[in-house]
C-alpha positions in Angstrom: 39.5 -20.8 116.6 37.1 -18.6 114.6 38.2 -17.8 111.3 37.9 -14.1 111.8 40.6 -13.7 114.0 43.3 -14.9 111.5 41.7 -12.8 108.8 41.6 -9.3 111.2 45.5 -10.1 111.8 45.8 -10.5 108.2 44.1 -7.3 107.6 46.1 -5.7 110.2 49.3 -6.7 108.1 48.0 -5.3 105.1 46.7 -2.1 106.8 50.4 -1.4 108.4 52.1 -2.0 104.9 49.4 -0.2 102.9 50.0 3.1 105.2 53.6 2.8 105.4 54.2 5.5 102.6 52.9 8.1 105.1 55.7 7.6 108.0 58.4 7.1 105.6 57.4 10.6 103.7 57.2 11.9 107.4 60.8 10.7 108.1 62.0 11.9 104.7 60.8 15.3 105.7 63.1 15.4 108.7 66.1 14.8 106.4 66.1 10.8 106.7 66.4 9.0 103.5 64.1 6.0 103.0 67.2 3.8 102.9 68.6 4.9 106.0 65.1 4.5 107.5 64.8 1.3 106.1 68.1 0.2 107.5 67.4 1.4 111.1 64.0 0.0 111.4 65.2 -3.1 110.3 68.3 -3.3 112.4 66.3 -2.7 115.4 63.7 -5.4 114.6 66.9 -7.8 114.1 68.5 -6.8 117.2 65.1 -7.7 119.2 64.7 -11.1 117.4 68.2 -11.9 118.1 67.7 -11.2 121.6 64.4 -13.0 122.0 65.5 -16.1 119.7 69.0 -16.6 120.0 68.8 -19.7 118.4 67.6 -18.4 115.3 70.6 -16.5 114.7 72.6 -19.6 115.5 70.5 -21.3 112.7 71.0 -18.5 110.3 74.6 -18.3 111.0 75.1 -22.0 110.4 72.8 -22.3 106.9 74.5 -20.7 104.0 71.6 -20.9 101.9 69.6 -18.6 104.2 71.8 -15.9 103.1 70.1 -15.8 99.6 66.8 -15.1 101.5 68.8 -12.2 103.3 69.7 -10.7 99.8 66.3 -11.0 98.2 64.4 -9.9 100.9 66.7 -7.0 101.8 66.2 -5.9 98.3 62.5 -6.0 98.3 62.1 -3.8 101.3 64.9 -1.3 100.2 63.2 -1.0 96.6 59.3 -0.9 97.9 60.1 1.5 100.8 62.1 3.9 98.6 59.4 3.8 95.7 56.6 4.7 97.5 58.7 7.6 99.4 59.4 9.4 96.1 56.7 8.0 93.6 53.0 8.1 93.1 52.0 5.7 95.6 48.9 4.1 93.5 51.4 3.5 90.5 54.0 2.2 92.9 51.9 -0.2 94.5 50.2 -1.7 91.5 53.6 -2.2 89.8 54.9 -4.0 92.8 51.9 -6.5 93.0 53.1 -7.8 89.4 54.8 -10.2 91.7 52.6 -13.1 90.8 53.5 -12.9 87.2 57.4 -12.7 88.1 56.7 -15.9 90.5 55.5 -17.7 87.4 58.6 -17.3 85.6 61.0 -17.8 88.6 59.3 -21.0 89.7 59.5 -22.2 86.2 63.2 -21.4 86.0 64.4 -22.4 89.6 61.7 -24.9 90.6 61.1 -26.5 87.7 57.4 -25.8 87.8 56.1 -25.8 84.0 53.5 -23.0 83.8 50.2 -24.0 82.7 48.0 -22.7 79.9 46.2 -20.6 82.5 49.3 -19.3 84.1 50.5 -18.3 80.9 47.5 -16.2 80.0 48.0 -14.6 83.7 51.3 -13.7 82.6 50.1 -11.8 79.5 47.4 -10.0 81.4 49.6 -9.0 83.8 52.3 -7.5 81.6 49.4 -5.9 79.6 48.4 -4.4 82.8 52.0 -2.9 83.4 51.7 -1.2 79.7 48.6 0.6 80.4 50.1 1.8 83.8 53.1 3.1 82.1 51.1 4.4 79.2 52.1 8.3 78.6 49.4 10.5 79.5 49.3 12.2 76.2 48.7 8.7 74.4 52.1 9.2 72.4 53.9 6.0 72.0 57.2 7.8 71.3 56.9 9.3 74.9 56.3 5.6 76.3 59.8 5.6 78.1 59.9 8.9 79.0 57.9 8.9 81.9 59.4 5.9 83.4 60.6 7.1 86.5 63.1 5.9 89.3 60.0 5.2 91.5 58.6 2.9 88.6 62.2 1.2 88.3 62.1 0.6 92.3 58.6 -0.9 92.1 59.4 -3.3 89.3 62.4 -4.8 90.8 60.7 -4.8 94.3 58.1 -6.9 93.0 60.8 -9.2 91.1 62.6 -9.5 94.3 59.4 -10.3 96.2 58.6 -13.0 93.9 62.2 -14.3 94.4 61.6 -14.2 98.0 58.7 -16.5 98.0 60.8 -18.7 95.6 63.7 -18.7 98.2 61.2 -19.4 100.8 59.8 -22.7 99.3 63.2 -23.8 98.5 64.1 -23.6 102.2 60.8 -24.7 103.6 62.5 -27.1 105.4 64.7 -24.7 107.4 63.6 -23.5 111.1 60.9 -20.8 110.6 62.4 -18.8 113.1 65.8 -18.6 111.2 63.8 -17.8 107.9 62.0 -14.9 109.7 65.2 -13.7 111.0 67.0 -13.9 107.5 64.2 -11.6 106.0 64.7 -8.8 108.7 68.3 -9.0 108.7 68.4 -8.8 104.9 66.4 -5.3 105.5 69.0 -4.3 107.8 72.3 -5.4 106.1 71.4 -4.7 102.8 69.8 -1.2 103.9 72.9 -0.5 105.5 75.2 -1.5 102.6 73.1 0.5 100.2 72.3 3.6 102.4 76.0 3.9 103.3 77.2 3.0 99.6 74.8 5.8 98.1 75.9 8.3 100.4 79.7 7.6 99.6 78.8 8.2 96.0 76.8 11.5 97.0 73.6 9.8 95.6 72.1 9.5 99.0 71.8 12.1 101.8 74.1 11.2 105.0 72.4 10.2 108.2 71.2 13.4 109.9 72.1 14.1 113.5 70.3 12.3 116.1 66.9 14.1 116.7 63.4 13.0 118.1 61.8 14.2 115.0 62.9 11.1 112.9 64.2 8.9 116.0 60.6 8.6 117.4 59.1 7.7 114.0 61.8 5.1 113.6 60.9 3.5 116.5 57.2 3.6 116.4 57.3 2.5 112.8 59.6 -0.3 113.4 57.7 -1.6 116.3 54.5 -1.5 113.9 56.4 -3.6 111.3 57.0 -6.2 114.0 53.4 -6.2 114.9 52.7 -6.6 111.2 55.0 -9.8 110.9 53.5 -11.4 114.0 49.9 -10.8 112.4 50.9 -12.2 109.1 52.6 -15.3 111.0 49.3 -15.7 113.1 46.9 -15.3 110.2 48.9 -17.2 107.4 49.5 -20.3 109.4 45.8 -20.7 110.4 44.1 -19.8 107.0 44.3 -21.8 103.4 47.0 -19.9 101.4 44.3 -18.8 98.9 42.7 -16.9 101.1 45.6 -15.2 102.5 46.5 -14.2 99.1 42.9 -12.9 98.9 42.9 -10.9 102.0 46.3 -9.6 101.5 45.3 -7.8 98.1 43.7 -5.5 100.7 46.8 -3.8 101.2 46.4 -2.3 97.6 43.0 -0.8 98.8 44.5 0.9 101.8 47.5 2.2 100.1 45.2 3.8 97.1 42.7 4.9 99.0 45.0 6.6 101.9 47.2 8.2 99.3 44.5 9.6 96.9 42.7 11.0 99.8 46.1 12.8 101.3 46.9 13.9 98.0 49.6 11.8 97.6 48.8 10.1 94.5 47.0 11.4 91.4 46.2 8.0 89.2 45.2 8.6 85.7 42.2 6.4 84.0 44.9 4.3 82.3 46.6 3.4 85.6 43.4 2.1 87.1 42.8 0.2 83.9 46.3 -1.4 84.3 45.8 -2.0 88.0 42.6 -3.7 87.5 44.5 -6.1 85.1 47.1 -6.6 87.4 45.1 -7.2 90.5 43.0 -9.4 88.5 46.0 -11.7 87.9 46.5 -11.9 91.7 43.0 -13.1 92.2 43.0 -15.5 89.8 46.2 -17.1 91.0 44.7 -17.2 94.6 41.6 -18.8 93.4 42.7 -22.0 92.3 44.6 -22.6 95.7 41.6 -21.7 97.7 39.4 -24.3 95.8 
């Protein structure tokens, strides 16, 4: 099979996730909070997967360890979708892609993979990038934490949970693939519903609005797009080296940054771009050894 087909599939996945800020903000404009949007889209996807692959649901129900994947994958999607809806898209995506640095720490703690000197160097580089991204516009160190927003916290937590998802997938690599995929989507559904309902009961999240085509249609359409993105990822990632997959997936940062800047949804500063360059370089350095 020509290599360009798997690469096109991965680019399709990166494009869908890179543009996801737009439909989520569109839904929010109709009164649908991103937590409810996430819960509804992933519930729809989970229902489709259960109907198409009922054995995956049985496998998930019989494997308690998969519920860890449900938790971390669900929190990943909650944090990312909420962050890109309420924050500067470029800043959010850059902070989210601190994930390779978190992976080094989590793999050390839970998989016993002692980091090499190069890995520790990448770790320092990544956290140096975070300092630049969060650097106050006026350069006053006393204001360093003042500009730290909810979106920043969600982006950092989302990246950490994404790294935890990758570690969990490696620990669960012997489980059936379909059961793992279902667990990840079920996480978005269950955790999304739990957090959205909890936030609504506390008055922190608006209630689910009355049914209306203005938000139902985008939920169905973008939920379908996310299913396509998952299929594209499965198709491409299983046919290419892991390093190549990681490099292609970095295009998500380009798609998200370019589209949001053109649409006026992001106004990144020079320090944000500089910090982003450091953080993305960590992803590149992490991918290149496995590619070789």
